[in-house]
C-alpha positions in Angstrom: 5.5 -13.1 10.4 7.3 -10.1 11.7 5.2 -7.1 12.6 5.5 -3.3 12.4 3.6 -0.3 13.8 1.0 1.5 11.8 -0.4 4.3 13.9 -2.2 2.7 16.8 -2.2 -0.8 15.1 0.4 -3.6 14.8 0.4 -5.2 11.3 2.5 -7.6 9.3 5.8 -6.2 8.0 4.7 -7.1 4.5 1.1 -6.2 3.3 -0.8 -7.1 0.3 -1.6 -4.5 -2.4 -4.9 -5.3 -4.0 -4.8 -3.2 -7.2 -3.6 -6.0 -9.6 -6.6 -8.1 -8.7 -9.0 -5.5 -10.1 -7.5 -3.5 -12.9 -6.1 -4.3 -16.4 -5.0 -8.0 -16.6 -6.9 -8.9 -13.5 -7.3 -12.6 -12.7 -10.7 -14.4 -12.5 -12.5 -14.2 -9.2 -11.5 -17.7 -8.0 -7.7 -17.0 -8.5 -8.1 -13.5 -6.9 -9.7 -15.0 -3.8 -7.1 -17.7 -3.6 -4.4 -15.0 -3.8 -5.9 -13.1 -0.9 -6.5 -16.2 1.2 -2.8 -17.3 0.6 -1.6 -14.0 1.9 -3.8 -14.2 5.0 -2.8 -17.8 5.7 0.9 -16.7 5.4 0.4 -14.1 8.2 -0.4 -10.9 6.2 -2.6 -8.7 8.3 -2.6 -5.6 6.2 -4.5 -5.3 2.9 -4.4 -2.1 0.9 -7.3 -1.3 -1.5 -9.1 1.8 -3.0 -12.4 2.6 -4.5 -10.6 3.4 -7.8 -9.2 -0.1 -8.2 -11.6 -1.3 -11.0 -11.8 -1.4 -14.7 -15.1 0.1 -15.9 -17.4 2.9 -14.8 -19.9 0.3 -13.7 -17.7 -1.6 -11.4 -16.3 1.1 -9.1 -15.1 -0.5 -5.9 -14.5 -3.9 -7.5 -11.4 -4.4 -5.3 -13.1 -3.4 -2.1 -15.9 -5.9 -2.7 -13.4 -8.6 -3.6 -11.5 -8.1 -0.4 -14.8 -8.1 1.6 -15.7 -11.4 0.0 -12.3 -12.9 0.7 -12.5 -12.0 4.4 -16.0 -13.4 4.6 -14.9 -16.7 3.1 -11.5 -17.0 4.9 -11.1 -19.6 7.6 -9.5 -17.2 10.0 -10.7 -14.3 12.0 -11.3 -11.2 9.8 -11.1 -8.9 12.8 -7.4 -9.5 12.9 -6.9 -7.9 9.5 -6.5 -4.2 8.9 -8.0 -3.1 5.6 -6.8 0.2 4.3 -8.7 1.9 1.6 -8.4 5.2 -0.2 -10.6 7.9 -1.8 -10.1 11.0 -4.0 -8.8 9.2 -7.1 -11.3 8.1 -9.8 -11.4 6.0 -13.0 -14.1 7.3 -15.4 -13.9 4.0 -17.3 -11.9 5.1 -20.3 -8.6 4.0 -18.9 -7.8 7.4 -17.4 -7.3 8.5 -13.8 -8.7 11.7 -12.4 -8.9 13.4 -9.0 -11.7 14.7 -6.8 -10.4 15.8 -3.5 -13.4 17.9 -2.6 -14.8 17.4 0.9 -18.2 16.6 -0.5 -16.8 13.8 -2.7 -14.7 12.3 0.1 -17.6 12.2 2.5 -19.7 10.4 -0.1 -16.9 8.1 -1.2 -16.2 6.9 2.4 -19.8 6.0 2.8 -19.7 3.9 -0.4 -16.5 2.2 0.8 -18.1 1.3 4.2 -21.0 -0.4 2.4 -18.7 -2.3 0.0 -16.4 -3.4 2.7 -19.3 -4.3 4.9 -18.0 -2.5 8.0 -19.1 0.1 10.4 -15.8 1.9 10.5 -12.8 1.9 8.1 -9.5 0.8 9.7 -7.4 3.2 7.7 -8.7 5.8 5.2 -6.1 7.5 3.0 -6.5 10.5 0.8 -5.5 8.9 -2.5 -3.9 11.8 -4.5 -3.8 15.6 -4.3 -6.3 17.4 -6.4 -4.9 20.5 -8.1 -8.3 22.1 -8.1 -8.9 21.7 -4.4 -6.9 23.1 -1.5 -4.9 20.3 0.1 -6.0 21.5 3.6 -9.6 21.2 2.6 -9.2 17.6 1.4 -7.2 16.5 4.5 -9.6 18.5 6.7 -12.4 16.3 5.4 -10.4 13.2 6.4 -9.8 14.8 9.8 -13.6 15.3 10.3 -14.2 11.6 9.4 -11.6 10.7 12.0 -13.2 12.9 14.6 -16.6 11.5 13.9 -15.4 7.9 14.2 -16.2 7.0 10.7 -12.6 6.0 10.2 -10.2 4.6 12.8 -7.0 6.0 11.4 -6.1 8.5 8.7 -3.4 8.4 6.0 -2.3 10.2 2.8 -0.9 8.9 -0.4 1.3 10.4 -3.2 2.4 13.3 -1.0 5.5 15.4 -0.8 7.3 16.4 2.5 5.4 19.7 2.7 2.1 17.9 2.3 3.1 15.4 4.9 3.9 18.1 7.4 0.7 20.0 6.6 -1.5 16.8 6.9 0.1 15.9 10.2 -0.7 19.4 11.5 -4.3 19.4 10.2 -4.8 15.9 11.7 -3.5 17.1 15.1 -0.5 14.7 15.0 -2.7 11.7 14.1 -1.3 11.0 10.6 -0.8 7.2 10.7 0.7 6.6 7.3 2.1 7.9 4.0 1.8 5.7 0.9 4.1 6.7 -1.9 5.7 4.9 -4.8 9.1 3.5 -3.9 11.2 0.7 -5.4 14.7 -0.1 -6.7 13.7 1.7 -9.9 11.7 4.5 -8.3 13.6 6.2 -5.4 12.4 9.8 -5.6 10.3 9.3 -2.5 13.4 8.8 -0.3 12.9 12.3 1.3 9.4 11.3 2.3 10.6 8.0 3.6 13.2 9.7 5.7 10.7 12.2 7.1 8.3 9.4 8.1 11.2 7.7 9.8 12.0 10.9 11.8 8.3 11.4 12.7 7.4 7.8 13.5 4.8 7.6 10.6 4.3 4.3 8.7 5.6 4.6 5.2 3.9 2.2 2.8 5.8 1.8 -0.5 3.3 1.1 -3.4 4.6 -0.8 -6.4 7.6 -1.8 -4.2 8.9 -4.2 -6.7 8.9 -1.6 -9.5 7.7 -4.1 -12.1 10.3 -6.7 -11.3 9.0 -10.2 -12.3 12.3 -11.9 -12.9 16.0 -11.2 -12.7 16.2 -10.2 -16.4 13.8 -7.3 -15.7 16.4 -5.7 -13.5 18.8 -4.9 -16.4 22.5 -4.3 -16.1 22.0 -1.2 -13.9 20.3 -3.2 -11.2 22.5 -6.3 -11.5 23.4 -6.1 -7.7 19.8 -7.1 -6.8 20.1 -10.2 -9.0 23.6 -10.9 -7.6 22.4 -10.7 -4.0 19.5 -12.9 -4.8 21.8 -15.5 -6.2 24.0 -15.4 -3.2 21.1 -16.1 -0.9 19.2 -18.4 -3.2 16.1 -16.3 -3.2 14.2 -14.2 -5.8 15.2 -10.6 -6.7 11.7 -9.6 -5.5 12.6 -10.8 -2.0 15.9 -8.8 -2.1 14.0 -5.6 -3.2 11.5 -6.0 -0.3 14.3 -6.8 2.3 16.2 -3.8 1.1 13.2 -1.6 1.7 12.4 -3.1 5.1 16.0 -2.3 6.1 15.5 1.3 5.2 13.5 2.0 8.4 11.4 0.2 11.0 8.5 2.3 9.8 8.6 0.9 6.2 5.8 -1.6 5.4 5.9 -2.6 1.7 2.6 -3.5 0.1 3.5 -5.6 -3.0 0.6 -6.3 -5.4 0.0 -9.8 -6.5 -2.5 -11.6 -8.8 -1.3 -15.2 -8.0 -0.9 -17.0 -4.7 2.7 -18.0 -5.6 3.9 -14.4 -5.9 2.5 -13.1 -2.6 4.0 -16.2 -0.8 7.4 -15.4 -2.3 7.1 -11.7 -1.2 6.2 -12.5 2.4 9.4 -14.6 2.7 11.4 -11.3 2.5 10.7 -10.7 6.2 13.2 -13.5 7.0 15.9 -12.3 4.6 18.7 -10.5 6.4 21.0 -8.6 4.1 24.5 -7.7 5.2 25.7 -4.1 5.6 27.9 -4.5 2.5 24.9 -5.8 0.5 22.7 -3.0 1.6 25.4 -0.5 0.7 25.8 -2.0 -2.7 22.1 -1.7 -3.4 21.9 1.8 -2.0 24.8 2.8 -4.3 23.0 2.0 -7.5 22.6 5.2 -9.6 19.1 6.3 -10.2 
């Protein structure tokens, strides 16, 4: 497994996004644990979760607890795995997503995450989504305080624009370790944020990096080059999408979600796929 830098840590170039294991359509617990174990056995050392990855109001933190169980029951050393979680996004249980970026909520949420993960300090804590009712500097300031107090080892933000990245970096005293935004062949509007992270040396974690691609047919005619490159290399379009993202910058660390061992094993193979300059140019040139 190739590695990349995430703040003060070195992690696998491909991570595992835990969300599909805990929201709508989630697998049973046995398959979920097998999926996480398959990722770890394949060399994945970064797992991304959030307290909001659950279905109902009475199972908040479902994904955090699942990951903690997977690490406890894994044959390897759990101390080699960086678990990143998030706070500030909520699911009331009716299918909606809401925000609470207040410092009071974030301080309470991080304590709950510590208990569910069964750790004394969170490896990477990310402010999940800006709250329009709370000043961004207040939310990030709460994360800074947690960092200063040693409650969290590293700090990140998610769903942020360039101005928010710059502001967060300033508030954190240059200690912004990561930015997690949506980015995929279908969703490229976070290209400015990716480029800014590349310039600043901040890890950029694309969430939903496959953009819902499950087979070549999902790409449609507009994205045919991804299927064509996949055919040329004898790999899946998913691997091509991830290899294309990895080639964007050495600071990019995709975190594809998965609910089956087979899909995460396919994704991690993208680290060995080298695309030519012409292939990358053709994929970049697709109109969005």
